[in-house]
VOGU-3710 file (C-alpha; in Angstrom, 3 decimals, decimal comma):
1> mhrrlnclfi> 0,000/0,000/0,000  2,658/2,494/1,045  5,037/1,446/-1,698  2,725/2,695/-4,465  2,255/6,081/-2,777  5,981/6,391/-2,196  6,668/5,617/-5,870  4,179/8,316/-6,865  5,925/10,819/-4,589  9,348/9,940/-5,947
11> llllvtlsga> 8,142/10,055/-9,557  6,596/13,496/-9,276  9,251/14,931/-6,969  12,452/13,696/-8,542  11,496/14,075/-12,197  11,524/17,861/-11,727  15,326/17,692/-11,655  16,776/21,175/-11,865  19,262/22,085/-14,605  22,457/23,757/-13,368
21> qqkpaaphae> 21,804/26,954/-15,345  18,230/27,550/-14,226  17,356/30,743/-12,410  15,548/29,593/-9,246  12,394/31,062/-7,803  12,781/33,539/-4,958  12,634/31,936/-1,494  9,876/32,585/1,006  10,401/34,116/4,400  12,911/32,167/6,454
31> aktapgtilp> 13,715/31,855/10,112  17,308/31,669/11,319  18,364/29,122/13,904  21,947/28,074/14,530  24,719/29,824/12,556  24,961/28,411/9,044  21,434/26,942/9,148  18,351/28,677/7,758  15,005/26,953/7,999  12,269/27,484/5,400
41> segavsaflq> 8,942/28,523/6,833  6,071/26,055/7,022  4,254/28,274/4,538  7,107/27,950/2,051  7,102/24,165/2,380  3,314/23,980/2,031  3,389/26,178/-1,082  6,034/23,914/-2,604  4,015/20,781/-1,858  0,932/22,418/-3,372
51> qmfgydssls> 2,828/22,830/-6,638  4,045/19,240/-6,497  0,816/17,471/-5,576  -2,077/19,915/-5,897  -3,021/18,356/-9,245  -4,471/15,324/-7,385  -7,412/16,099/-5,099  -7,090/12,664/-3,473  -3,745/13,611/-1,946  -3,261/15,614/1,229
61> wkvvsikpae> -0,147/16,413/3,209  1,027/17,679/6,546  4,331/19,247/7,474  5,561/17,155/10,399  8,824/18,933/11,177  11,366/21,415/9,833  14,709/21,253/11,615  18,444/21,609/11,040  19,918/18,589/9,266  23,014/16,771/10,404
71> aeglaevnvs> 24,822/18,259/7,390  25,533/21,910/8,152  23,543/24,425/6,143  20,703/22,072/5,166  17,199/22,065/6,616  15,524/18,682/7,062  11,821/18,643/6,172  9,586/15,752/7,166  6,107/15,520/5,681  3,245/13,046/5,806
81> isgsqgqqgy> 1,358/12,423/2,561  -2,022/10,705/2,541  -4,020/9,341/-0,364  -6,260/6,525/-1,473  -3,335/4,126/-1,193  -2,562/5,029/2,420  -0,237/7,318/4,315  3,488/7,710/3,725  6,175/9,702/5,472  8,822/11,374/3,369
91> kfyvtadgrh> 11,930/13,413/4,093  13,762/15,923/1,955  16,229/18,742/2,503  16,235/22,434/1,606  19,417/24,359/0,902  20,368/27,347/3,043  19,488/29,842/0,286  15,973/28,402/0,028  16,345/27,781/-3,693  16,610/24,018/-3,979
101> avsgeiipfg> 15,265/20,864/-2,396  17,382/17,718/-2,205  15,942/14,210/-2,182  18,232/11,909/-4,100  18,263/14,609/-6,796  18,378/18,398/-6,665  15,096/20,096/-7,593  13,836/23,691/-7,531  12,165/24,748/-4,294  9,590/27,482/-3,756
111> ahpfeathke> 6,034/28,500/-4,466  6,755/28,610/-8,226  9,482/25,989/-8,699  8,998/25,503/-12,450  8,749/29,132/-13,538  12,415/29,615/-14,481  12,461/26,534/-16,697  9,145/27,551/-18,268  10,575/30,940/-19,223  13,775/29,406/-20,578
121> lersvngpsr> 11,759/27,104/-22,811  9,555/29,948/-24,015  12,710/31,806/-25,085  14,567/28,907/-26,652  12,284/26,303/-28,264  12,608/26,091/-32,045  10,548/23,026/-32,924  7,165/22,580/-34,628  4,076/22,996/-32,486  0,371/22,320/-32,505
131> gpadasvtiv> -2,365/23,839/-30,404  -3,126/27,517/-29,701  -0,101/29,814/-29,534  -1,640/31,527/-26,496  -2,561/28,297/-24,661  -2,282/28,457/-20,878  -0,442/25,116/-20,857  2,599/24,345/-22,981  4,127/20,879/-23,171  7,608/20,682/-24,644
141> efsdlecphc> 8,543/17,164/-25,721  12,200/16,195/-26,160  12,090/13,115/-28,347  14,184/10,719/-30,424  12,476/9,247/-33,474  14,390/5,978/-33,100  13,356/5,640/-29,441  10,679/2,947/-28,845  9,545/4,661/-25,626  8,873/7,850/-27,586
151> keaqpsldkl> 6,733/5,828/-29,969  4,830/4,363/-26,995  4,221/7,823/-25,514  2,861/9,371/-28,701  -0,713/8,009/-28,492  -1,186/9,663/-25,079  0,007/12,993/-26,430  -2,191/12,649/-29,512  -5,195/11,867/-27,307  -4,446/14,836/-25,066
161> msetknvrlv> -4,234/17,200/-28,027  -7,499/15,917/-29,482  -9,415/16,137/-26,195  -7,917/19,288/-24,651  -8,240/22,605/-26,444  -6,045/24,863/-24,334  -2,736/23,020/-24,681  0,193/23,733/-26,984  2,616/20,890/-27,778  6,135/21,699/-28,992
171> fqnfplpnhd> 8,409/18,979/-30,399  12,139/19,278/-29,777  14,629/16,939/-31,409  16,873/15,099/-28,961  18,549/12,235/-30,863  20,438/9,925/-28,518  24,044/9,128/-29,454  23,552/5,364/-29,094  20,904/5,309/-31,857  22,426/4,903/-35,305
181> waakaaayad> 19,826/6,711/-37,446  18,250/9,075/-34,895  20,371/12,099/-35,842  19,489/11,672/-39,523  15,792/11,385/-38,639  16,054/14,546/-36,528  17,483/16,443/-39,494  14,682/15,220/-41,777  12,097/16,098/-39,110  13,494/19,606/-38,740
191> cvgrssndaf> 13,291/20,175/-42,493  9,763/18,764/-42,764  8,655/20,967/-39,851  10,014/24,092/-41,502  8,348/23,133/-44,788  4,894/22,337/-43,371  3,712/22,161/-39,778  0,849/19,820/-40,696  3,181/17,542/-42,644  5,525/17,342/-39,662
201> wkfiasvygg> 3,036/15,547/-37,419  2,165/13,111/-40,202  5,862/12,521/-40,815  6,773/11,644/-37,220  3,725/9,365/-36,952  4,966/7,500/-40,039  8,514/7,271/-38,667  7,260/5,875/-35,369  5,055/3,437/-37,248  7,969/2,256/-39,383
211> qsditaanad> 10,641/2,230/-36,681  11,273/-1,495/-36,839  11,923/-1,373/-40,598  14,394/1,513/-40,557  18,133/0,874/-40,402  21,181/3,081/-40,765  21,627/1,634/-44,265  18,112/2,397/-45,546  17,273/5,464/-43,414  17,559/7,990/-46,251
221> ekltgfadga> 15,280/5,948/-48,489  12,707/5,352/-45,760  12,714/8,914/-44,431  12,439/10,383/-47,927  9,423/8,169/-48,551  7,794/9,180/-45,276  8,308/12,847/-46,199  6,622/12,256/-49,564  3,773/10,494/-47,808  3,353/13,416/-45,398
231> gvkgadiaac> 2,729/15,788/-48,297  6,104/17,439/-48,862  8,708/16,707/-51,532  10,983/14,034/-50,108  13,931/14,840/-52,381  13,933/18,452/-51,209  13,744/17,346/-47,577  16,667/14,967/-48,093  18,746/17,801/-49,547  17,740/20,126/-46,712
241> sakpetttrv> 18,694/17,530/-44,092  22,337/17,635/-45,219  22,686/21,411/-44,926  24,812/22,947/-42,140  21,970/25,167/-40,926  19,848/22,061/-40,293  22,618/20,527/-38,210  22,854/23,803/-36,294  19,140/23,779/-35,509  19,203/20,174/-34,271
251> ehserlgntl> 22,281/20,937/-32,166  20,467/23,944/-30,664  17,642/21,650/-29,579  20,122/19,172/-28,105  21,937/21,925/-26,175  18,643/23,184/-24,805  17,815/19,701/-23,576  21,258/19,294/-22,037  20,923/22,641/-20,268  17,706/21,375/-18,682
261> svnstptlfl> 19,280/18,024/-17,698  17,402/15,946/-20,252  19,164/12,573/-20,290  16,501/10,229/-21,634  13,614/10,267/-24,077  10,844/11,075/-24,057  11,172/13,899/-21,540  8,281/16,328/-21,200  8,175/19,789/-19,682  4,661/20,845/-18,681
271> ngrklpavpy> 4,794/24,609/-18,078  8,393/23,989/-17,049  7,707/20,932/-14,886  9,970/18,074/-15,942  8,228/14,742/-16,429  8,959/11,356/-17,938  6,220/9,686/-19,953  3,397/9,331/-17,408  0,042/7,530/-17,643  -2,565/9,493/-19,573
281> evlqklvdfa> -4,778/9,965/-16,508  -1,907/11,555/-14,573  -0,945/13,734/-17,549  -4,524/15,007/-17,862  -4,661/15,883/-14,150  -1,351/17,708/-14,383  -2,592/19,680/-17,394  -5,846/20,643/-15,631  -3,907/21,737/-12,548  -1,410/23,769/-14,572
291> akeak> -4,250/25,490/-16,423  -5,867/26,532/-13,144  -2,545/27,745/-11,752  -1,945/29,832/-14,879  -5,188/31,830/-14,457
//
């Protein structure tokens, strides 16, 4: 009973891993104790937990204690989380500057822990998108077209976009170095996206569908055919894929992902909140919560 709740906590707490270059949210009021130790207020901790778990009305939490940790300069925070699966205690630490929480990984801390990443993505994304440009919720997907997990995640994203009107989905290329035709597919995808936004989504669906038949040896032939099938001229896309400016654009997307500590695919950022591929029901709840928070 407790194991499932604990896994949920870890999933939604640790997947918000903070990139080293993020600008953190401003800390709440703090109370000094011993020299070198600053404790976050209970209000600051509660606001942070609201951002982490407020999407799920079945969850509730209580701050049990906030005290100096054994390691100098860290505050130890103990909370109790209750839900339909039972009650679970959990402990994490907050840095002395009030900017980060530590629980196996380092994550942003504060009432708006995902804001800095959200703004960085708004400034830097360069991939194709679908959904309203002014949507209150933006999901940025870092994906590898050779990745089977990305293929598995796509139906949930397609369903979300068909059922939810106030979401914008942005696709960012993130070809993994251990995949032998992923970089080539990323270049083709970038060129298709710049040629036709509608064709792009048809193209990646075809690539995912044909993953098992694509090899490094036949990738150009297959990808050119998928581009033709998507409604753009495959020969032109093939030529575009070999141009230096296309390589530069794919590398920009990779650098952006690296800056935000993307190390696997698919990785999603929902209004700046870092997530792996999650069950559709959880994704929908997170979207609804983010939309309410954005009002």
